[in-house]
N, C-alpha and C positions, 0 to 999 in steps of 0.2 A: 341437417348440419347446424351446429350452433352458430350464432351471430358473433363474431369476434370484434372487440374494439380496435380502433386503428390509432396510429400515432400520426399527427398532423405535422408534416414537414414542408415548411413553406406555405403557400396558399392553395397548392393542387396536388402535390406529391404525398401519398399515403404508403405506410408500411404497417403490417399486422402487429399488434401488440396482444399477445395472447396471455390473459390473465386467468384463464380457465383452470389452469394446473396449479395455481398457488394454493398451498395448504395454509392451515391456521398460523404456522410459524412463518410463512412466507408472505403473509400480509397481516399487519398489526395496526391497530388503531392507537393512537397516542394524543396527547393534548393539542399538538400543533398539527394534527391531520392524519393521513394514513401512509404507512411505509411498507413497501413492497421489496422483496428480494427476488430478482429474477435470474435464472442461469441459462445463459445462451452460449451454446457451443463451448462449455466448459468454463465460462467467465461469468462471474458474479456481478450483478448490476443491482444497485440500490437506487429505488425511485420513490419520491415524495409526492403525495397527492394531497392538495387542500381539502378536497371532499372524498367520501367514499367512492372508489372506482365503479363505474357502471359496467354491466356485461357488454353493452354495446354502446359505443361513444367514441368520439374523436378527441385526442389529447394534444395538447400543445407543449412544447418544451419551452419554459421561460428561463432565461439567462440573466440574472441581475448583473449589472455592470459594477461588480465590487471586487475586492481583492482576491476573490477566488475565482474570477471569470475563466481565466485561462484553464483551470483544472475542470470547472463545470462544462466548459465548451468541449474539451477533450473528452470528458465522460459521455457527453451527449453524442458525439461523433462515434465513439466506440459503441455505444447502445444502438444507434442507427445502423452501424456496420453490422452488428450481431443480429439485428431484426432482418436485415437484408440477407442473412447467411454468409457474409463475407468475414474475413479474418479481422479481428478486433484490434489487434496489437497490444503493446504493453501500455499500462497508464502513464501519463505524464510524470507522475511522482514515483514511479517505481524505482527500487534500489537495483543497481547492477549486481551481478554475481560477485564481483570482487568486493563491492562495498558490503554486501550481505555477510560474506565470509569474514571480513575485517570486524564487523560489528560483533559477531558471533566470538571471535577470538579475543575481542576486547572485553566481552562481559565474562568470558572463561577466565582471562588473566585477572580481571578485577576480583572475581570471586576467590580465585587462588590466593591471590595477595590478601584479601580479608581473612582467609582461612589460616594465614601465617606462612605461606610459601615465599620462598626468596625469589628474586628475578631470574636467578640462574635455574632454580627448580621449575619454574613456569616455562622457561625456554626449552627445557628438556622434554617437557610434555607437549607443549604446543607446536614446537618446531624441532621435532627429534631429528630431522636430517641435518641440523647444524651441530656438529659435535666440536665444542669449543674448549680448549684447555683452560685450565684455572689461571694460568699466567696470561693469557690472551684476553680472558673475559672482561677485565675492567674497562677496556678501551675498544671492545669489539662492537660492530654496528648492530648486532643481534641484541646484546644488551639495551642498547638505545631504543630499538624497535620495541622491546619487551615493555620497557618503561613507558613509551608513548601509549602502547596498547592498554596498559593498567590505567593511566591518566584518561584515556578515551572511555574506558569501561565505567570508572567512577563519575566522570561527566555524564555519561548516558543515564546513570543511575540517579544522578541528582537532578534530572529533569531534561537533559539533553535529548532524550528519546522523543520529546514532543516535536522535534524538527522533522521526524518521519512522518507524523501525523499531519503537520502543516509545513511543508517546504518552503524556505525562504523564497520570496518572490524574486523573479528574474527582472531586474531593471534593464531597460533598453535605451 
């Protein structure tokens, strides 16, 4: 039986960190160290090592006290739960289903507007359940919703998507 490295948690509790099944694409050397991608119970975890990982060794999770501390601590907790075979839960910065659908609609709306579609044409495609007469359209709430979606889409395209990569910090 091969010796497997362990992940040190605290000063005395260990969990198994199995790096034996990593493929070449799962473990990459880079100028800043080694990067591993582990899949635990259907969840992808990205781990960084200062030095090449050893087949047998103990590892310590280091959490810098920086602006990303909340996210690193949550990712570490999720990794630990995955290594223990427990449910890992959603990441701290995960988008809700509602927000994911709204972003998709916003991008579709801005694409349509860029291609020359009117707000009313966009509404007919994106929100087909809302049949609005030409007379009611100028003051209808769906018109305002489509305009907001288009503006949101353009804001995402102009760099707003970065908020998904680094969510705003929660001030307490």
